[in-house]
N, CA, C and O of each residue as an XYZ file, in Angstrom:
668
protein
N     -30.465     57.499     46.101
C     -29.746     58.732     46.365
C     -30.761     59.762     46.854
O     -31.667     60.150     46.118
N     -30.603     60.190     48.078
C     -31.620     61.041     48.679
C     -31.124     62.436     49.029
O     -31.835     63.171     49.714
N     -29.965     62.821     48.598
C     -29.448     64.157     48.884
C     -30.316     65.219     48.211
O     -30.689     65.083     47.045
N     -30.629     66.270     48.954
C     -31.383     67.386     48.371
C     -30.630     68.009     47.206
O     -31.234     68.396     46.206
N     -29.318     68.107     47.335
C     -28.499     68.755     46.305
C     -28.547     67.956     45.007
O     -28.879     68.503     43.956
N     -28.220     66.674     45.073
C     -28.204     65.875     43.844
C     -29.607     65.700     43.269
O     -29.776     65.641     42.051
N     -30.602     65.619     44.131
C     -31.984     65.510     43.634
C     -32.391     66.750     42.843
O     -33.050     66.637     41.809
N     -32.008     67.922     43.318
C     -32.342     69.163     42.603
C     -31.614     69.232     41.262
O     -32.195     69.660     40.265
N     -30.354     68.818     41.231
C     -29.618     68.796     39.961
C     -30.285     67.833     38.983
O     -30.449     68.147     37.804
N     -30.664     66.669     39.476
C     -31.281     65.657     38.626
C     -32.639     66.117     38.110
O     -33.079     65.684     37.044
N     -33.299     66.984     38.854
C     -34.584     67.541     38.424
C     -34.386     68.667     37.412
O     -35.034     68.672     36.365
N     -33.505     69.615     37.707
C     -33.379     70.827     36.897
C     -32.586     70.632     35.606
O     -33.010     71.107     34.552
N     -31.468     69.956     35.664
C     -30.593     69.898     34.490
C     -31.261     69.285     33.262
O     -31.114     69.847     32.176
N     -31.985     68.173     33.362
C     -32.668     67.664     32.173
C     -33.692     68.643     31.597
O     -33.915     68.668     30.386
N     -34.313     69.446     32.458
C     -35.251     70.456     31.958
C     -34.541     71.485     31.084
O     -35.167     72.126     30.240
N     -33.243     71.639     31.286
C     -32.433     72.562     30.489
C     -31.717     71.854     29.340
O     -30.866     72.449     28.681
N     -32.054     70.598     29.100
C     -31.452     69.851     28.002
C     -30.075     69.300     28.316
O     -29.320     68.961     27.405
N     -29.741     69.207     29.585
C     -28.428     68.721     29.999
C     -28.583     67.296     30.516
O     -29.359     67.041     31.438
N     -27.840     66.372     29.917
C     -27.891     64.977     30.344
C     -27.213     64.789     31.694
O     -26.227     65.456     32.007
N     -27.752     63.875     32.482
C     -27.268     63.654     33.843
C     -27.217     62.160     34.132
O     -28.128     61.414     33.773
N     -26.157     61.741     34.773
C     -26.085     60.399     35.344
C     -25.754     60.581     36.817
O     -24.762     61.224     37.161
N     -26.571     60.024     37.672
C     -26.247     60.066     39.100
C     -26.206     58.642     39.621
O     -26.952     57.771     39.175
N     -25.323     58.432     40.566
C     -25.173     57.099     41.140
C     -24.597     57.221     42.542
O     -24.005     58.239     42.902
N     -24.780     56.181     43.314
C     -24.144     56.089     44.619
C     -22.793     55.416     44.457
O     -22.639     54.492     43.657
N     -21.823     55.881     45.215
C     -20.541     55.194     45.247
C     -20.714     53.835     45.914
O     -21.704     53.589     46.603
N     -19.761     52.978     45.706
C     -19.758     51.656     46.322
C     -19.985     51.757     47.831
O     -19.420     52.614     48.511
N     -20.817     50.868     48.324
C     -21.071     50.818     49.757
C     -22.014     51.882     50.285
O     -22.198     51.992     51.497
N     -22.620     52.675     49.396
C     -23.543     53.736     49.817
C     -24.947     53.359     49.361
O     -25.142     52.891     48.239
N     -25.913     53.565     50.235
C     -27.288     53.223     49.873
C     -27.398     51.753     49.533
O     -26.973     50.898     50.311
N     -27.965     51.453     48.374
C     -28.123     50.059     47.963
C     -26.999     49.591     47.050
O     -27.081     48.500     46.484
N     -25.953     50.394     46.898
C     -24.817     49.990     46.068
C     -24.016     48.911     46.779
O     -23.839     48.947     47.997
N     -23.539     47.962     46.005
C     -22.704     46.911     46.572
C     -21.293     47.406     46.826
O     -20.951     48.547     46.515
N     -20.499     46.546     47.385
C     -19.106     46.879     47.637
C     -18.908     47.555     48.979
O     -19.847     47.752     49.750
N     -17.666     47.900     49.231
C     -17.300     48.536     50.488
C     -16.773     49.928     50.233
O     -16.108     50.191     49.230
N     -17.084     50.816     51.161
C     -16.584     52.195     51.102
C     -15.062     52.158     50.989
O     -14.402     51.381     51.679
N     -14.510     52.996     50.119
C     -13.078     52.976     49.853
C     -12.330     54.201     50.305
O     -11.226     54.458     49.823
N     -12.899     54.973     51.223
C     -12.219     56.153     51.785
C     -11.837     57.184     50.722
O     -10.908     57.966     50.924
N     -12.542     57.189     49.600
C     -12.279     58.172     48.559
C     -11.360     57.686     47.459
O     -11.308     58.295     46.390
N     -10.641     56.615     47.689
C      -9.713     56.110     46.670
C     -10.409     55.130     45.718
O     -10.352     55.303     44.501
N     -11.052     54.121     46.260
C     -11.719     53.121     45.420
C     -12.870     53.736     44.635
O     -13.225     53.251     43.561
N     -13.453     54.808     45.176
C     -14.589     55.442     44.504
C     -14.203     56.041     43.155
O     -15.064     56.234     42.296
N     -12.927     56.336     42.960
C     -12.502     56.834     41.647
C     -12.743     55.780     40.571
O     -12.970     56.119     39.410
N     -12.694     54.512     40.951
C     -13.005     53.445     39.995
C     -14.473     53.481     39.590
O     -14.816     53.155     38.453
N     -15.341     53.878     40.521
C     -16.765     54.024     40.196
C     -16.960     55.131     39.163
O     -17.756     54.991     38.236
N     -16.232     56.223     39.330
C     -16.327     57.328     38.365
C     -15.794     56.890     37.011
O     -16.395     57.195     35.981
N     -14.672     56.177     37.001
C     -14.118     55.690     35.735
C     -15.120     54.780     35.030
O     -15.283     54.871     33.813
N     -15.790     53.911     35.773
C     -16.806     53.028     35.176
C     -17.960     53.845     34.597
O     -18.475     53.522     33.526
N     -18.363     54.895     35.297
C     -19.438     55.756     34.789
C     -19.003     56.444     33.497
O     -19.778     56.518     32.542
N     -17.777     56.945     33.462
C     -17.272     57.582     32.242
C     -17.195     56.577     31.101
O     -17.536     56.900     29.963
N     -16.749     55.361     31.400
C     -16.684     54.317     30.374
C     -18.062     54.053     29.771
O     -18.171     53.770     28.578
N     -19.104     54.141     30.580
C     -20.468     53.916     30.085
C     -20.994     55.116     29.307
O     -21.723     54.947     28.330
N     -20.632     56.326     29.729
C     -21.187     57.537     29.112
C     -20.532     57.922     27.792
O     -21.221     58.367     26.874
N     -19.242     57.763     27.681
C     -18.535     58.242     26.483
C     -19.124     57.662     25.197
O     -19.340     58.423     24.254
N     -19.397     56.353     25.105
C     -20.000     55.842     23.870
C     -21.405     56.388     23.609
O     -21.819     56.510     22.456
N     -22.134     56.716     24.674
C     -23.494     57.228     24.510
C     -23.514     58.679     24.054
O     -24.383     59.071     23.276
N     -22.569     59.477     24.527
C     -22.525     60.912     24.231
C     -21.134     61.306     23.753
O     -20.457     62.080     24.430
N     -20.693     60.802     22.619
C     -19.308     61.066     22.204
C     -19.012     62.532     21.895
O     -17.858     62.951     21.987
N     -20.002     63.306     21.538
C     -19.767     64.699     21.149
C     -20.143     65.704     22.229
O     -19.961     66.905     22.028
N     -20.656     65.257     23.353
C     -21.078     66.184     24.411
C     -19.967     66.366     25.426
O     -19.178     65.452     25.667
N     -19.909     67.543     26.016
C     -18.933     67.725     27.095
C     -19.269     66.822     28.286
O     -20.436     66.645     28.636
N     -18.244     66.267     28.891
C     -18.411     65.459     30.096
C     -17.788     66.206     31.265
O     -16.599     66.525     31.252
N     -18.593     66.476     32.257
C     -18.154     67.230     33.427
C     -18.517     66.429     34.665
O     -19.649     65.965     34.808
N     -17.554     66.272     35.554
C     -17.852     65.635     36.831
C     -18.420     66.677     37.773
O     -17.861     67.762     37.933
N     -19.519     66.340     38.382
C     -20.147     67.230     39.356
C     -20.440     66.405     40.596
O     -21.178     65.421     40.542
N     -19.860     66.811     41.707
C     -20.092     66.082     42.938
C     -20.407     67.022     44.077
O     -20.019     68.190     44.076
N     -21.122     66.486     45.052
C     -21.441     67.240     46.264
C     -20.722     66.582     47.440
O     -20.743     65.359     47.575
N     -20.097     67.379     48.278
C     -19.443     66.945     49.504
C     -18.370     65.901     49.195
O     -17.429     66.188     48.455
N     -18.496     64.704     49.748
C     -17.541     63.630     49.491
C     -17.354     63.432     47.988
O     -16.230     63.287     47.507
N     -18.465     63.427     47.252
C     -18.405     63.243     45.801
C     -17.643     64.345     45.096
O     -17.018     64.105     44.063
N     -17.687     65.553     45.643
C     -16.922     66.657     45.058
C     -15.430     66.402     45.208
O     -14.668     66.575     44.256
N     -15.012     65.992     46.398
C     -13.588     65.727     46.612
C     -13.093     64.597     45.717
O     -12.026     64.703     45.112
N     -13.863     63.517     45.632
C     -13.450     62.394     44.787
C     -13.397     62.837     43.326
O     -12.450     62.503     42.614
N     -14.396     63.581     42.879
C     -14.408     64.069     41.493
C     -13.193     64.940     41.197
O     -12.566     64.808     40.147
N     -12.869     65.826     42.123
C     -11.740     66.736     41.915
C     -10.393     66.019     41.944
O      -9.376     66.597     41.561
N     -10.378     64.774     42.393
C      -9.128     64.009     42.388
C      -8.902     63.294     41.060
O      -7.841     62.707     40.847
N      -9.881     63.336     40.173
C      -9.812     62.631     38.886
C      -9.177     63.514     37.811
O      -9.445     64.714     37.750
N      -8.353     62.929     36.983
C      -7.748     63.682     35.879
C      -7.976     62.991     34.536
O      -7.170     63.145     33.619
N      -9.025     62.258     34.415
C      -9.333     61.519     33.195
C      -9.341     62.460     31.991
O      -9.963     63.522     32.028
N      -8.653     62.066     30.936
C      -8.535     62.922     29.738
C      -9.865     63.145     29.026
O      -9.984     64.068     28.220
N     -10.860     62.321     29.308
C     -12.167     62.473     28.662
C     -13.004     63.593     29.273
O     -14.028     63.981     28.712
N     -12.576     64.104     30.403
C     -13.338     65.153     31.089
C     -13.135     66.505     30.431
O     -12.065     66.813     29.906
N     -14.193     67.301     30.474
C     -14.121     68.676     29.981
C     -14.129     69.683     31.122
O     -13.942     70.877     30.888
N     -14.341     69.228     32.342
C     -14.331     70.139     33.477
C     -14.850     69.470     34.731
O     -15.199     68.289     34.726
N     -14.897     70.247     35.813
C     -15.322     69.760     37.125
C     -16.222     70.781     37.792
O     -16.082     71.988     37.594
N     -17.145     70.270     38.585
C     -17.950     71.112     39.467
C     -17.930     70.452     40.836
O     -18.275     69.280     40.985
N     -17.524     71.221     41.822
C     -17.531     70.732     43.193
C     -18.507     71.561     44.011
O     -18.347     72.777     44.123
N     -19.509     70.920     44.579
C     -20.491     71.613     45.411
C     -20.197     71.256     46.865
O     -20.237     70.087     47.251
N     -19.903     72.266     47.656
C     -19.564     72.092     49.077
C     -18.460     71.057     49.272
O     -18.599     70.143     50.084
N     -17.354     71.201     48.522
C     -16.274     70.231     48.707
C     -15.569     70.467     50.047
O     -15.167     71.594     50.333
N     -15.412     69.430     50.868
C     -14.699     69.631     52.124
C     -13.200     69.859     51.904
O     -12.523     70.450     52.745
N     -12.693     69.382     50.767
C     -11.264     69.437     50.444
C     -10.427     68.846     51.573
O      -9.382     69.377     51.950
N     -10.929     67.716     52.104
C     -10.159     67.013     53.127
C     -10.445     65.512     53.159
O      -9.930     64.808     54.028
N     -11.246     65.019     52.238
C     -11.478     63.574     52.163
C     -10.188     62.903     51.706
O      -9.767     61.890     52.263
N      -9.584     63.472     50.705
C      -8.267     63.064     50.224
C      -7.317     64.208     50.563
O      -7.767     65.327     50.809
N      -6.016     63.948     50.580
C      -5.094     65.047     50.893
C      -5.302     66.236     49.946
O      -5.381     66.072     48.729
N      -5.387     67.408     50.522
C      -5.641     68.635     49.756
C      -4.610     68.814     48.639
O      -4.945     69.260     47.541
N      -3.368     68.465     48.927
C      -2.302     68.592     47.916
C      -2.572     67.680     46.727
O      -2.268     68.028     45.587
N      -3.141     66.519     46.997
C      -3.454     65.568     45.930
C      -4.550     66.116     45.016
O      -4.460     66.010     43.793
N      -5.575     66.696     45.613
C      -6.656     67.286     44.823
C      -6.121     68.471     44.023
O      -6.455     68.635     42.850
N      -5.294     69.290     44.656
C      -4.705     70.437     43.966
C      -3.816     70.025     42.808
O      -3.771     70.704     41.783
N      -3.109     68.914     42.968
C      -2.240     68.430     41.895
C      -3.046     67.798     40.767
O      -2.562     67.699     39.640
N      -4.262     67.373     41.058
C      -5.123     66.770     40.034
C      -5.901     67.871     39.330
O      -5.371     68.516     38.425
N      -7.132     68.095     39.722
C      -7.970     69.103     39.057
C      -7.392     70.501     39.208
O      -7.447     71.297     38.270
N      -6.841     70.809     40.371
C      -6.345     72.165     40.612
C      -5.288     72.616     39.629
O      -5.245     73.788     39.254
N      -4.437     71.701     39.208
C      -3.356     72.047     38.281
C      -3.774     71.919     36.822
O      -3.035     72.322     35.923
N      -4.931     71.371     36.590
C      -5.397     71.108     35.232
C      -5.998     72.375     34.623
O      -6.718     73.102     35.307
N      -5.712     72.652     33.338
C      -6.240     73.872     32.722
C      -7.729     73.822     32.369
O      -8.312     74.855     32.038
N      -8.342     72.665     32.431
C      -9.769     72.584     32.114
C     -10.571     73.313     33.196
O     -10.130     73.390     34.343
N     -11.747     73.850     32.843
C     -12.497     74.708     33.776
C     -13.073     73.958     34.975
O     -13.463     72.793     34.903
N     -13.101     74.702     36.080
C     -13.649     74.186     37.327
C     -14.537     75.239     37.968
O     -14.234     76.432     37.939
N     -15.635     74.777     38.544
C     -16.526     75.625     39.329
C     -16.638     75.000     40.708
O     -16.989     73.827     40.838
N     -16.341     75.782     41.734
C     -16.524     75.335     43.108
C     -17.602     76.200     43.738
O     -17.494     77.426     43.770
N     -18.630     75.556     44.231
C     -19.747     76.252     44.864
C     -19.611     76.042     46.368
O     -19.699     74.921     46.868
N     -19.396     77.142     47.071
C     -19.106     77.083     48.499
C     -20.228     77.771     49.278
O     -20.431     78.975     49.123
N     -20.953     77.035     50.106
C     -21.975     77.669     50.938
C     -21.334     78.622     51.952
O     -20.282     78.329     52.520
N     -21.976     79.744     52.163
C     -21.439     80.777     53.056
C     -21.159     80.240     54.464
O     -20.167     80.615     55.088
N     -22.027     79.370     54.953
C     -21.887     78.857     56.318
C     -21.601     77.354     56.317
O     -22.090     76.621     57.177
N     -20.808     76.905     55.349
C     -20.485     75.481     55.272
C     -19.791     75.038     56.558
O     -18.878     75.708     57.040
N     -20.221     73.923     57.101
C     -19.660     73.422     58.345
C     -18.265     72.828     58.169
O     -17.556     72.619     59.153
N     -17.864     72.553     56.926
C     -16.596     71.884     56.690
C     -15.567     72.749     55.972
O     -14.366     72.530     56.129
N     -16.013     73.726     55.188
C     -15.086     74.588     54.454
C     -15.797     75.896     54.121
O     -16.622     75.948     53.208
N     -15.475     76.940     54.860
C     -16.090     78.250     54.619
C     -15.437     78.896     53.401
O     -14.335     78.500     53.021
N     -16.084     79.875     52.783
C     -15.553     80.482     51.563
C     -14.112     81.000     51.687
O     -13.317     80.826     50.764
N     -13.776     81.624     52.797
C     -12.415     82.150     52.950
C     -11.391     81.014     52.927
O     -10.341     81.134     52.295
N     -11.694     79.923     53.610
C     -10.791     78.776     53.625
C     -10.726     78.113     52.252
O      -9.672     77.620     51.849
N     -11.846     78.100     51.533
C     -11.853     77.537     50.182
C     -10.968     78.366     49.258
O     -10.208     77.815     48.462
N     -11.068     79.686     49.365
C     -10.237     80.564     48.534
C      -8.761     80.340     48.835
O      -7.936     80.295     47.922
N      -8.436     80.202     50.097
C      -7.043     79.963     50.479
C      -6.563     78.598     49.988
O      -5.450     78.476     49.476
N      -7.400     77.575     50.144
C      -7.030     76.217     49.748
C      -6.848     76.079     48.243
O      -6.062     75.249     47.786
N      -7.567     76.883     47.472
C      -7.507     76.757     46.008
C      -6.677     77.866     45.361
O      -6.649     77.994     44.137
N      -6.015     78.654     46.175
C      -5.142     79.691     45.613
C      -4.113     79.012     44.711
O      -3.460     78.053     45.121
N      -3.977     79.494     43.521
C      -3.059     78.899     42.565
C      -3.687     77.847     41.664
O      -3.045     77.386     40.720
N      -4.926     77.458     41.937
C      -5.592     76.521     41.036
C      -5.827     77.219     39.696
O      -6.120     78.413     39.644
N      -5.695     76.466     38.640
C      -5.816     76.993     37.288
C      -7.280     76.961     36.844
O      -7.989     75.985     37.089
N      -7.726     78.035     36.190
C      -9.050     78.090     35.554
C     -10.166     77.639     36.505
O     -11.008     76.812     36.154
N     -10.148     78.201     37.704
C     -11.095     77.809     38.749
C     -11.898     79.012     39.206
O     -11.344     80.059     39.541
N     -13.211     78.847     39.213
C     -14.112     79.905     39.679
C     -14.787     79.450     40.966
O     -15.328     78.346     41.036
N     -14.753     80.295     41.970
C     -15.444     80.027     43.227
C     -16.689     80.887     43.300
O     -16.641     82.090     43.044
N     -17.803     80.264     43.649
C     -19.073     80.963     43.846
C     -19.565     80.661     45.251
O     -19.519     79.517     45.702
N     -20.033     81.686     45.936
C     -20.556     81.518     47.287
C     -22.079     81.554     47.262
O     -22.678     82.402     46.601
N     -22.694     80.635     47.980
C     -24.148     80.635     48.143
C     -24.439     81.312     49.483
O     -24.209     80.741     50.549
N     -24.942     82.520     49.405
C     -25.253     83.302     50.612
C     -26.261     82.563     51.490
O     -27.271     82.049     51.010
N     -25.962     82.523     52.775
C     -26.869     81.933     53.747
C     -26.906     80.417     53.755
O     -27.589     79.822     54.588
N     -26.184     79.781     52.844
C     -26.242     78.328     52.739
C     -25.322     77.628     53.713
O     -24.272     78.151     54.087
N     -25.733     76.421     54.126
C     -24.850     75.566     54.904
C     -24.429     74.403     54.003
O     -24.754     74.383     52.816
N     -23.717     73.452     54.563
C     -23.170     72.360     53.766
C     -24.247     71.608     52.981
O     -23.986     71.104     51.888
N     -25.440     71.536     53.535
C     -26.510     70.766     52.901
C     -27.391     71.616     51.996
O     -28.291     71.093     51.339
N     -27.143     72.912     51.957
C     -27.836     73.854     51.080
C     -29.355     73.805     51.218
O     -30.083     74.010     50.247
N     -29.821     73.533     52.425
C     -31.265     73.487     52.665
C     -31.873     74.837     52.286
O     -31.431     75.883     52.761
N     -32.884     74.800     51.430
C     -33.540     76.020     50.974
C     -32.767     76.779     49.913
O     -33.213     77.836     49.465
N     -31.615     76.261     49.502
C     -30.797     76.961     48.512
C     -30.285     76.036     47.399
O     -29.398     76.412     46.633
N     -30.843     74.844     47.319
C     -30.407     73.924     46.275
C     -30.689     74.479     44.890
O     -29.951     74.194     43.947
N     -31.757     75.275     44.753
C     -32.078     75.860     43.448
C     -30.977     76.811     42.992
O     -30.674     76.874     41.800
N     -30.380     77.546     43.914
C     -29.287     78.462     43.558
C     -28.075     77.678     43.061
O     -27.460     78.040     42.057
N     -27.740     76.608     43.767
C     -26.618     75.771     43.340
C     -26.893     75.171     41.964
O     -26.013     75.162     41.104
N     -28.098     74.673     41.755
C     -28.451     74.054     40.474
C     -28.380     75.065     39.334
O     -27.939     74.725     38.236
N     -28.805     76.294     39.579
C     -28.723     77.321     38.526
C     -27.265     77.650     38.193
O     -26.934     77.852     37.025
N     -26.395     77.706     39.198
C     -24.968     77.941     38.935
C     -24.381     76.801     38.110
O     -23.610     77.034     37.179
N     -24.744     75.578     38.450
C     -24.270     74.410     37.708
C     -24.766     74.472     36.266
O     -23.982     74.276     35.337
N     -26.046     74.741     36.068
C     -26.618     74.805     34.719
C     -25.939     75.883     33.888
O     -25.650     75.663     32.712
N     -25.686     77.024     34.468
C     -25.021     78.113     33.752
C     -23.611     77.713     33.330
O     -23.208     77.957     32.192
N     -22.870     77.109     34.233
C     -21.503     76.660     33.932
C     -21.519     75.639     32.797
O     -20.717     75.727     31.867
N     -22.432     74.672     32.875
C     -22.503     73.630     31.850
C     -22.941     74.188     30.502
O     -22.444     73.756     29.463
N     -23.851     75.130     30.510
C     -24.309     75.750     29.265
C     -23.161     76.483     28.578
O     -23.060     76.466     27.351
N     -22.311     77.115     29.350
C     -21.163     77.822     28.775
C     -20.166     76.863     28.142
O     -19.459     77.240     27.207
N     -20.095     75.628     28.633
C     -19.164     74.639     28.074
C     -19.678     74.011     26.789
O     -18.893     73.556     25.956
N     -20.997     73.984     26.627
C     -21.591     73.272     25.481
C     -21.291     73.950     24.166
O     -21.719     73.475     23.114
């Protein structure tokens, strides 16, 4: 996994005492299997949750994804989750209505981090797309693009703050 965003999260969060599991979806990098257009990847998340729950039964479990991973994460409604974080979610990998009916309608907390100059979903469009979502906070990263080059630390600090509040 070579994304600047996920690498920064994997570096910073453990320093703050927050456990992290990162993985590639099927068919990405050296992972086996075939890309599932966002649908089959939910099975990868379920498998990850199945592995984590016995290890951390008393800790909050929050899905945090960047880009494609954000959309897939936001489509999950697993009862074991305590919340969601979407970093630069395009909100178009899966039908927007489907994501809204999943995490968007769920009362558990959500944080969406939207780069100011995201090539796929600008802050105004994100606000419009998530209007009516329950318990959802949108944060904008000033000057950031979809890949958050030079601003991954800001995204990681927002994630750490959100997770600390849940603990």
